[in-house]
Backbone as CSV, one residue per row, in Angstrom:
resi,resn,N_x,N_y,N_z,CA_x,CA_y,CA_z,C_x,C_y,C_z
1,MET,-43.037,-47.869,1.254,-42.544,-47.106,0.370,-41.160,-46.959,0.011
2,ILE,-40.445,-47.088,-1.336,-39.469,-46.606,-1.235,-39.014,-45.616,-1.919
3,CYS,-38.486,-44.417,-1.288,-37.998,-43.284,-2.164,-36.862,-42.976,-0.991
4,PHE,-36.167,-41.749,-1.928,-35.151,-41.135,-1.281,-35.446,-40.435,-0.349
5,GLU,-34.381,-41.031,0.926,-34.439,-39.908,2.382,-33.679,-38.875,2.039
6,GLU,-33.998,-37.746,2.657,-33.428,-36.107,2.324,-32.150,-36.001,2.904
7,TYR,-32.039,-36.983,4.613,-30.807,-37.270,5.139,-29.325,-37.832,4.658
8,LEU,-29.765,-38.465,3.408,-28.805,-39.237,2.388,-27.950,-37.739,1.920
9,ASP,-28.581,-36.889,1.513,-27.425,-35.758,0.941,-26.403,-35.186,1.881
10,LEU,-26.736,-35.468,3.299,-25.659,-35.287,4.206,-24.520,-36.227,4.276
11,LEU,-24.530,-36.961,3.626,-23.460,-38.221,3.822,-22.299,-37.913,2.487
12,PRO,-21.630,-38.766,2.701,-20.538,-38.630,1.378,-20.911,-39.869,0.486
13,ILE,-20.969,-39.929,-0.884,-21.698,-40.470,-1.553,-21.294,-42.063,-1.239
14,ARG,-20.265,-42.427,-0.842,-19.598,-43.950,-0.377,-20.809,-44.056,0.495
15,LEU,-20.904,-43.111,1.399,-21.801,-44.047,2.458,-23.462,-43.729,2.235
16,GLN,-23.342,-43.205,1.509,-24.612,-42.963,0.964,-25.794,-44.453,0.220
17,SER,-24.850,-45.039,-0.387,-24.702,-46.654,-1.366,-24.307,-47.424,0.140
18,HIS,-23.442,-47.269,0.712,-23.538,-48.354,2.295,-24.942,-48.344,2.916
19,LEU,-25.003,-47.119,3.042,-26.336,-47.243,3.851,-27.681,-47.240,3.561
20,SER,-28.068,-46.954,1.774,-28.959,-47.462,1.539,-29.212,-48.961,1.458
21,LYS,-27.886,-49.784,1.009,-27.818,-51.079,0.785,-28.238,-51.857,2.234
22,LEU,-27.760,-51.490,3.333,-28.008,-51.622,4.357,-29.525,-51.580,4.775
23,ARG,-30.262,-50.623,4.546,-31.831,-50.135,5.203,-32.595,-51.195,4.073
24,LEU,-31.877,-51.738,2.858,-32.734,-52.444,1.707,-32.362,-53.643,2.068
25,CYS,-31.155,-54.364,2.808,-31.178,-55.611,3.162,-30.667,-56.303,2.193
26,SER,-29.901,-55.653,1.169,-29.093,-55.773,0.434,-27.326,-55.987,0.350
27,ILE,-27.274,-55.912,1.629,-25.546,-56.211,1.789,-25.781,-57.746,2.314
28,LYS,-24.363,-58.528,2.036,-24.241,-59.338,1.984,-23.481,-59.971,3.559
29,LEU,-24.383,-60.005,4.608,-24.330,-60.295,5.735,-24.702,-62.111,6.059
30,ALA,-24.043,-63.128,6.864,-23.837,-64.495,7.282,-25.593,-64.159,7.441
31,ILE,-26.045,-63.806,8.513,-27.519,-64.099,8.894,-28.387,-64.013,7.125
32,GLY,-28.126,-63.594,6.435,-28.598,-63.660,4.885,-28.366,-64.561,4.007
33,THR,-27.029,-64.609,3.740,-26.666,-65.870,3.085,-26.122,-66.472,3.143
34,GLY,-26.354,-67.258,4.829,-26.115,-68.557,5.315,-27.788,-69.296,5.534
35,ARG,-28.463,-68.976,4.784,-29.922,-69.450,4.837,-30.093,-70.248,3.520
36,TYR,-29.520,-69.993,2.672,-29.711,-70.634,1.204,-28.852,-71.705,0.859
37,GLY,-29.138,-72.212,0.047,-28.117,-73.558,-0.788,-28.088,-74.869,0.242
38,ASN,-27.506,-75.300,-0.535,-27.397,-76.983,0.058,-26.206,-76.455,1.339
39,ASN,-25.676,-75.421,1.581,-24.635,-75.285,2.817,-25.138,-74.772,3.518
40,ALA,-26.665,-75.048,3.849,-27.672,-73.637,4.847,-26.985,-73.977,6.403
41,ILE,-27.079,-72.950,6.927,-26.080,-72.745,8.377,-27.531,-72.360,9.092
42,ASP,-27.730,-73.111,10.819,-28.798,-72.514,11.560,-28.154,-71.089,11.567
43,ARG,-29.378,-70.517,12.166,-29.586,-69.181,12.468,-28.581,-68.887,13.543
44,ASN,-28.194,-69.872,14.582,-27.835,-69.709,15.615,-26.328,-69.493,15.211
45,ARG,-25.761,-69.760,14.248,-24.529,-70.349,13.977,-23.984,-69.627,12.814
46,ARG,-24.843,-68.704,12.337,-24.113,-68.110,11.425,-23.228,-66.787,11.821
47,PHE,-22.130,-66.958,12.107,-21.558,-66.085,12.952,-20.385,-65.129,11.618
48,CYS,-20.292,-63.860,12.662,-19.383,-62.910,11.659,-17.426,-63.625,11.306
49,SER,-17.445,-63.369,10.288,-16.182,-64.035,9.558,-15.036,-63.263,9.886
50,LEU,-15.226,-62.120,10.394,-13.750,-60.835,10.029,-13.865,-60.419,11.797
51,CYS,-14.477,-61.185,12.650,-14.207,-60.912,14.118,-13.998,-62.260,14.804
52,ASN,-13.506,-62.365,16.248,-13.289,-63.368,16.820,-14.834,-63.457,17.739
53,LEU,-15.489,-62.343,18.005,-16.875,-62.379,19.058,-17.674,-63.771,18.872
54,ARG,-17.629,-64.569,18.234,-18.469,-65.554,17.259,-20.021,-65.242,18.166
55,GLU,-20.249,-64.069,17.106,-21.695,-63.682,16.943,-22.096,-63.845,15.773
56,THR,-23.527,-63.494,15.635,-23.785,-63.397,14.784,-23.971,-62.539,13.545
57,GLU,-23.490,-62.610,12.445,-23.526,-61.596,11.897,-24.621,-61.134,11.305
58,ASP,-25.571,-59.838,11.819,-26.844,-59.180,11.024,-26.341,-58.063,11.439
59,GLU,-27.682,-57.255,10.959,-27.230,-56.038,10.843,-26.859,-55.019,12.200
60,TYR,-27.284,-55.284,13.094,-27.039,-54.832,14.686,-25.393,-55.175,14.786
61,HIS,-24.813,-56.422,14.098,-23.167,-56.668,14.986,-22.383,-55.756,13.632
62,PHE,-22.754,-55.943,12.584,-22.301,-55.087,11.738,-21.973,-53.607,11.852
63,VAL,-23.393,-52.936,12.246,-23.003,-51.399,12.636,-22.424,-51.125,14.019
64,ILE,-22.874,-52.192,14.890,-22.543,-51.128,16.004,-21.520,-52.202,16.995
65,VAL,-21.461,-53.783,16.515,-20.355,-54.674,17.284,-19.294,-54.388,16.817
66,CYS,-19.015,-55.283,15.982,-18.074,-55.808,15.273,-16.869,-54.695,14.848
67,PRO,-15.575,-55.472,15.477,-14.573,-54.451,15.571,-13.826,-54.180,14.259
68,ALA,-14.189,-55.071,13.620,-13.478,-55.203,12.226,-14.132,-53.760,11.474
69,TYR,-15.237,-53.297,11.299,-15.763,-52.107,10.843,-15.054,-50.886,11.786
70,ASP,-14.682,-51.127,12.781,-14.859,-49.683,13.475,-14.079,-48.710,12.578
71,HIS,-12.481,-49.135,12.185,-11.684,-48.135,11.375,-12.635,-47.452,10.308
72,TYR,-13.333,-48.673,9.584,-13.820,-47.911,8.420,-15.051,-46.892,8.907
73,PHE,-15.927,-47.070,9.623,-16.793,-46.092,9.819,-16.069,-44.641,10.466
74,GLU,-15.053,-44.744,11.174,-14.292,-43.720,11.706,-13.641,-42.810,10.600
75,LYS,-12.957,-43.626,9.802,-12.775,-42.928,8.589,-13.306,-41.984,7.735
76,ASN,-14.766,-42.728,7.175,-15.620,-42.117,6.505,-16.581,-41.043,7.148
77,VAL,-16.943,-40.823,8.276,-17.787,-40.338,9.239,-17.215,-39.203,8.774
78,SER,-16.355,-38.266,9.061,-16.121,-36.371,8.682,-16.014,-36.188,7.300
């Protein structure tokens, strides 16, 4: 069931929105966008276009691994 999670009130509004999109899988990551259309890409080749780690751009890579987002998360946590 989709409902408002109270912990979101503890975050800045901008992060509330991003975290909600991530939880609802409505964020545009290569793991999702690469599966559709005439230019569909094999799952194991849907790499992150923002870093050179040659890893699949999925939720784990986006939040935990990708160095391209490090600055963003550090800046907005406080």
